[in-house]
Structure formats: structure tokens, C-alpha cells
N, C-alpha and C positions, 0 to 999 in steps of 0.2 A: 578377495579380489582387489588388485593393487589399482589404484586409479591416480592418474596425473591431472591435477586440476588446473586448467589455463583460464584465466579471464581476460577479456578484452573489454577495454572501456572506450566508448567512442565518443569522440568530440561533437556537439552538437552545433550546428552550422551557426556563425556568428549572428547572422541575420534574425535567428530564434532568440537570441539572448535579449533584444532590445525591442523588438517590435511585434512579438507574438508571431504565429505561423501564416495565417490566411493561406493564399497560394503562392507558388514560387514566383509569380510575376509581380505580386506585390511587395515580396520581401526581397527580392533581388536573388533568390534561390533558384534552384532548376527543377522543372515539373515536367514530366513527360506528356507527350502529345495524345489524345484520345487513342490513336492508333499503335501507340508503343508497345511492344511484345518482347521483353528482355528474354533471349534464350537462356536455358540452364547450362552449367558449366560443361555437362557431358554432351551438349549439343542438341539433345532431344527436347521436344517440346513439353511445356509443363502438362500434368494431369489435366484432362478436360473434364469440366464441371460446368454448369450451367451459371456462369458469372456474368454474362451479358457484357457491357461496356463499362461496368462498374455501379455500385451501390450507391441510392441518393445520399445526399448528406444527412437526412433523418434516420438513415439505417445507421450510418457511421456513429451519429450521436449516441445511439443505445449501447454500443460497443463497450463491453465491461465483463471480462472473464478471461477464462482459459481455454485453449484451443489445442489439441493434439493431432499431430502429423497422422496420417492413415497407416504408414508402414512402420510405426514406431515398434520396437521389440525391445527386450532386457537390456541388450548390449548396443543398440542403434536406435534411440529415441529423441523425439523432438517436442517441446512444449512451447507454445507462443501466450504469452499474457499481453493483452491489450486493453487500454481504457481510453475513451474519446477524452480530451481536455476541454478545448475551446478553440475558436477561430480556425476551423478546418484542421485542427491538429490531433494526433492521437499518440499517446505512450505506448511504445511496444518493448517487450523483453523476451528473447529467445533462450532457451536453455537446452543447449544441444549436447548430446553424447555419442561418441562412437568409439567401438572398439569390437572385440570377440571373445566368444567364451573360450576359443581354443588358446586364445593368449594369456586369458584371465587378466585382462586389465581393460580400461577403457578412459578415454580423457573427456574433459567436459568444457564447453565455452560457452558464456555469456554475451550476447549481443544485444544492446539496448539503443534506445534514442527516442527521438520524436519525430513522426512522419508527417508529410503534409498531404491533405486530400486534395487532389486538384479538381478542375471543373468537369473532367469526365468520369469524377466518383471513384478513382484510382489513388491508393495511397503510395507515396513515393518517398524513400530516404535516401539522401547523398551524403558522403562525408565531404568534407572539405578539398577541394583540388589538390591543396599541397599537403594533404594527409600522407603519413607515412605508408599507408595502404589503403588506397581510394577503393571504394566501391558503392554499389548502389543496391537497393532492394525495392522490389514492387509489390504490393499488397493488393490484391483484387479480391474484395469482399461481395459475397453471395447475396442476392437481393434481399433474401431473408435473413442475412447476418449470422447463419450458421455454419458458414465455411469461409476459408482465406486461401485463395491460391498464391504461392510465394515464388517468386523468381528473383534471381540476383546476377549481377555482373562483377567482376573483381575477383581477386584471392581471398578466399576465407578457409581458414583451417578446416571446419566442418560445415558442408551446405546445408543453409535452411530451406532448401526448395522443396516444394510438394504442396499437397493439399492438407489443411489442418481443418478438425473439425469441431466444434464450440462442445465442451464437455461442462461446465458449470460456471456460475457467476464468481468464484472464489478466485482471489486476486492476492499473492503474496510476493512482492517483487523484492529484487535485490537491493543492497546498498547502493549499487552503480545507478539502478533507475531513480533511487531517492535523490541521488545527486543530479541526475539529468534534468528532473522536474523542475528544478529550482532554474535551471536556465531558460526555462519555458516561460516562466512566469515574468510579469512586467517590472521593470527596474524599479518604478514607483513603489511597489510592494516590498521587493527584496532588498532594494539599495545597493545591488551588485551592479555598480558603475566602475569600470577600469578608470575613468578620469580622476576617481577618488584616489588611485593608487593601485599598484599590482597587488593582487591577493591570490590566494590559494583556498579553494574549497575542500575541507579535510573530510575524508571518509568516516562514517560512524563505524566505531568498533562491533556494535550488537544492537540489536533491539531492546529499548526500554520498555519493562514490563510485556514483553511479547507485542508490542503495538507500534511504537515510534521509533524511527531512526531520527537521532540527533545529529543535524549537520551543522557545521560553523564555516563561514568564511572569514579567513584571518589575513591581514594585512603582512606582504611578504618582508617589508624592512622593519616594522614594529612589533609584529606579532599581536597587535591588538586585534580584538574582534569586530570585524565589521557587520555582521550579521549573524545570526543564530536560528534554526529553523527545527521544528518537530514535525515529521512526515510520517503519516499514517502508512502502514506496510501495504494498505489495500491502494494507495494514492486516493483515498476518499477524502483528505483534509491535508493542508499545510498551515502550521502556525508559526507566526513570527514570535521568536521568545528570547529576545535579547535581555541580558540582565537588567538594564536600566528602563524597561517597558513593561506594561502588563502586556501578556501573551493575548494575541489577536489573530484571529483567523484569515488568511489571506488567499485561500485557494479551498474549493468544494464545500463540505458541509460536515458538521460535528455529529450528525445523526447516525451515520454508520457505527460511529465509534459507541454510540450510545445502545445500540442494538447487538453490537458484536459480543462474541464469547471466545475466550482463548484459552488453552491447556497449558497452566503452569504446573511444573512437575512438583506434587505434594512431598512432604517429608514422611517418610513411613519406615518401618523395619522390613527390611527385604527378607530377613529370615523369620519365619513362623515356626514355632513348634507345635505341632499337632500330635497329640499322643507321645509315641516314642520316636516317630518319624520328623525328621527336620526336612521343610521344603523349602523352596524358592518360588515367591510367587510375586508378581507385581498386581496392585491391585488397580483396577481399570481407573484412567486419569479423569477427573470430572471437570468439566468446562467451567470456566470461571467468567463472569461478566467483565468486560474491560472497563466499565464504569459502572459503579454501585453506591448505596448510601448503606450505613451501618452507624451502631449507637458506639460511642468511645468507650464505656466501660460496660459492655455487653446488656444482654437483653434482660436479666434479671436485676430488680431495683427494690429498695427498701422505702416505704412510706415516708416522705419528708426530703427524699434525696433528688438529685439531678443528674442528667446524664445529655450528652452532647451528641445532636446527629453529624456526622460527618461523611464527606465524600471519598470514594475510593477511586483514584483517577491515573492513568498512566504517566501524567505529568500535571504540575500545578498550575492548572487552568482556572481563570475566573469562572466562577460558578453559582448559582443559585439554588436554594433548597426551600421547598414550601410545604408544610406538612400540618396535620391534623391528626387528631385521637379519636378513637370510635366510640371512647367512654370516658368523658371529661371528669367523672366520679372517681375513676382509676388514675389517670394520667392526663396532663395538658402540655400542649407544645406552644411555646411563643414563636414570634416572628423571626427570633434568632437561631431556631432550631434547638432549643433548650428544652428538654422534657422534663417535666417535674412530677414525681410520682405523689399521688394524694392519698390512696387508701388501697388495701390489700385486693387483689383481682387479676384480672386479664385485661387488655386492650390491645388494639392494633394501630400501631402509628402508620399513616400512608400519605403519600404526596408526590411530588415531581422533583427531579433534578434536572435543571436547565444550564447548557452549557452554549453560547452562541444560538444557533438555529437547531441544536439538537435538544430532544426532552425525552426524558424516561421517566415511568412512574414506578414507585417502589412502594412496599409495605413490611413493616417489621413489628411481629408479634411479642409483646413485652409481658413480663410477669411481676406483680409487685407484692411484696410480703411486709408484714407488719414489722 
């Protein structure tokens, strides 16, 4: 099937860049009145679901995950990923596909931005008035937070309209959303202030360790880096990682990273000879923890030797390791994470890995030989 991929990056309203969201009246943006009901492009009313006048803000605050449109199919599907941020704002990303099996092709569109939850409990997104293709999107969240009704005005290549039902808490946004969230954060945290000079936020090429998007803001005139960020693919955390400062968490929590697992393609032989037959088989991919602790020189030691506990992380982040040995007649651990083998036997090194507010327990079984 031939696919034509089209990506739309939406400009976030200027008010969001410097003041956070709140509601449209506070930021100078536009918010719909409680009775606003935007028609769908076809002129038909949106699908009816018990959404009431809008979900309370505490329901919005729990939004984190993926929603799938009710009429989705192989060649025409729509996924909405959403996460509440702060100050009555939520991140959203639509992944829309439209095509037909008969034509054997489909095209994709990504629409993302930061919506405002107004006083009526309705989410609202509007492009800048002078945008090349202005449009608005209405988000009506059900009172149980399990469904979202979407309507829009304006010209979009693929309509996002419809009712989306919650599927799971999984969230893996594109690099476009990774850039957009930077515009939401306070200037004091990001240093993205145009008064310092014109700058460009560069798109990340790919995920680092299948977890972080690395985003840089660069001055247009000199090319110097204004600020650099590591943004988790589930938007759970944003770290400021400028070269001249120690990385620091400026949004979210490090705990999701400590709990997360990801699938890294292992190296193995695709061809295996079984008897006289040669077959091609892919071994199942095993999930790997995003953050882990191991021993630098492996788990087998010789009495009198030393080994170092090291953290495996998706970026070089400040961290702290505490550890103990279950049998100090076999091995001991000091405050610097150095393991010293004492005598032959087996012992388990257990402890915690801490990064900002995130904590993860670990245990490593070691074997000491004479």
C-alpha cells in the first residue's frame, strides 16, 4: 500500500508562550461561550453522547492517554492522544488517516497543539487569526472522562470530527507535540524569550534510547544554542539539559521514566539452521527498563576485586544510588556504589536509584569466586 504522508505543525497562540493557558479571557485568547456548538463540515450535528455542558476541571486533570474514533477502520482511522498539563491547559495530538482499499493508498495528517479548558468545561483550540489556514477545534469531554466529542470549523485536509473513546493510558506523541509543549512552559523555565533575539526551535531527528526527544532552540543570527531540552515521549517530563548547566526537571515527574519499559531491537541472527532446514524467525522482543542499575564489569567477581554500580539512563541525568549487600561476608558496597568482593559465595546487591522525584528499586545477584 502506497502512503503519502502529510504533516501539519500548528503554531501555538502567542499568549500561551509567555503566560500559560488559564482561560481565554485571562490570556487574551478566544474561548467559546457555554452554548457554543460548532457544526461539522458536512453540516450535520456531531454524534450525540451524554456529554452535558462540559466536564469539571478535575475530570480534565485526569486526562492522560489515547482515544480512538468510533468509526475508525483500516483505511480511515483517527487517534487522539491527550494529556492535561496545567493552568486549564491540555496537550492534544490527532493522528488521522484517510484513504481507500480500492485506490490502495492513504494519506496521514498530524494535528497538535495546546487547548484551553474554559469555564463551561469545554476544551477549545484556535489558531492565530493571521494563520495561513485558520481553524478551531472544540473538545467536549464526557463527565466520566471516557469519551471526547470533537467538532471543528475551518478547512482541514482530514476532518477530526467524531466521538473518540478512551482505549488506554499509553501515550507516545510525535516530535511536533514535543516542540509544542515547550511553548506552553513558563519563560522563566525555558528562557525562550524573543526579547533576547530571534530564535528557531529545531525538530528532533529521532528518539534517544526510545524515550527522549532532544529539542534545541538556536539563535537565528549566531547559531548559538539558547536552550536545550529532553522531552519524554509520553510528555511525563521535560528536562532542561543545556551544556553549561546540570540537567534539571522543569516539568512533570521523573517517576514514569523510572517505571517505564521500552522495546529496543536486540541484535541476533535472523537465520537459524535447524537440522537440514533453514528458517527465518524473529525472536520475541523483550522489554527493557528505561532506567536501570547494573555492575560495570558483570556479576561474576573474584575475591579481592572491586566493581562499580552504574545507572543506565536515556540521558546523562543527575542521579543517586544507595545500595547494600545481603551477605557482607561475600561482598560489601560503599557509599560510592563500589562493590568489593570479600570471599567466595553468592550475595544480592539491592538498593534504590533516585532521579529528581523518581525512585526505583533494584537488586543484582553476584557470584564471587576464589
